[in-house]
C-alpha positions in Angstrom: 3.5 -4.3 19.3 1.7 -1.1 18.1 -0.4 1.2 20.2 -3.3 3.4 19.4 -4.7 6.5 21.3 -7.6 8.8 20.4 -9.0 11.9 22.0 -12.1 14.0 21.6 -12.6 16.9 24.0 -11.9 20.5 24.9 -8.2 20.2 25.6 -5.5 20.8 23.0 -5.2 17.4 21.4 -1.5 17.2 20.5 -0.2 17.1 24.1 -2.8 14.6 25.1 -2.0 12.3 22.2 1.8 12.6 22.8 1.4 11.8 26.5 -0.7 8.7 25.5 2.0 7.6 23.1 4.7 8.0 25.7 2.7 5.7 28.0 2.6 3.1 25.1 6.4 3.1 24.5 6.9 0.0 26.6 5.1 -2.0 23.9 8.0 -1.3 21.5 7.7 0.6 18.2 9.7 1.8 15.2 7.8 5.0 14.3 4.9 7.2 15.5 2.4 9.7 14.2 -0.7 11.8 14.8 -3.7 12.9 12.8 -5.5 16.0 14.0 -8.6 17.7 12.7 -9.0 21.4 13.1 -11.4 23.7 11.3 -12.3 21.0 8.8 -8.7 20.2 7.8 -7.1 16.9 8.6 -3.4 17.1 9.2 -0.9 14.3 9.8 2.6 14.3 11.2 4.7 11.1 11.2 8.3 10.2 12.1 10.4 7.0 12.2 12.4 6.2 15.3 11.7 7.5 18.7 8.9 9.8 19.9 11.4 12.7 20.1 11.5 12.6 16.3 7.8 13.0 16.1 8.0 15.9 18.7 10.7 17.5 16.5 8.5 17.1 13.4 5.6 18.8 15.2 7.8 21.5 16.5 9.0 22.3 12.9 5.5 22.0 11.5 3.0 22.6 14.3 -0.6 21.3 14.4 -3.4 21.9 16.8 -7.0 20.9 17.3 -9.4 19.3 19.8 -9.5 15.8 18.5 -7.3 13.3 16.8 -5.6 9.9 16.8 -2.1 8.8 17.5 -0.2 5.6 16.8 3.1 3.8 17.6 4.0 1.3 14.9 5.9 -2.0 14.9 6.5 -2.8 11.2 4.8 -5.7 9.6 4.5 -4.4 6.1 7.1 -2.0 4.9 10.4 -0.9 6.5 10.4 1.6 9.4 10.2 5.0 7.7 8.4 8.3 7.9 6.3 7.3 4.9 5.3 3.9 6.5 4.5 5.4 9.9 0.8 5.7 10.8 -1.7 7.4 10.5 -2.3 7.1 6.8 -4.5 9.6 5.0 -6.6 9.5 1.8 -8.9 12.5 1.2 -10.8 13.2 4.4 -10.0 9.8 6.0 -7.1 9.0 8.3 -6.5 5.5 9.7 -4.4 3.7 12.3 -4.4 0.0 12.5 -2.9 -2.8 14.5 -2.8 -6.2 12.8 -2.3 -7.6 9.3 -4.5 -7.3 6.3 -3.9 -10.6 4.6 -5.3 -9.7 1.2 -3.6 -6.3 1.1 -1.9 -6.8 -2.3 -5.1 -7.8 -4.1 -6.8 -4.7 -2.6 -3.9 -2.5 -3.5 -3.8 -3.7 -7.1 -7.6 -3.1 -7.4 -7.3 0.4 -6.0 -4.3 1.2 -8.3 -6.4 0.1 -11.2 -9.0 2.8 -10.2 -6.2 5.4 -10.2 -5.3 5.5 -6.5 -1.7 6.4 -5.7 -0.1 5.0 -2.6 2.6 6.8 -0.6 3.6 3.8 1.7 4.4 0.1 1.6 1.9 -0.6 4.4 -1.3 -2.6 4.4 -3.0 0.0 6.5 -2.9 2.7 3.9 -5.3 0.5 1.8 -8.0 1.0 4.5 -7.8 4.8 4.2 -8.2 4.5 0.4 -11.0 2.0 0.6 -13.1 4.2 2.9 -12.3 7.3 0.9 -13.4 5.5 -2.2 -16.7 4.5 -0.7 -17.3 8.0 0.6 -16.8 9.4 -2.9 -19.2 6.8 -4.4 -21.8 7.6 -1.7 -21.5 11.3 -2.4 -21.7 10.7 -6.2 -25.0 8.8 -5.8 -26.4 11.4 -3.4 -25.9 9.7 0.0 -25.0 12.1 2.8 -21.4 12.2 4.2 
């Protein structure tokens, strides 16, 4: 079963999220990842396998900030891999998700027809694209972000 953690505060977010993911390990998982926002830039690090692989990915390509989300994944759509690990990002949107999106293929096909490119086999990535698509539409018609 997957696990989700989020943090907003004054502490450095990466250690907080990693500690939270460690506490969720008992639930079982095949991959893990973080999305962190700092200075207006959203960065994602993901790794298949154990949390130590995510820690290694962060050590090789550090990220920092004061808020973010973390996720441990138990595969339902797509094999366990770095690409299929959560969080998924599209534009300024990053998403983690537990559960199954039953109509994911219909949504994926519709988004591909609009020119969207997917980097994973997961149903969750669709949510990031759907929200990003709506934000772009809202911006185009003058609604505030």
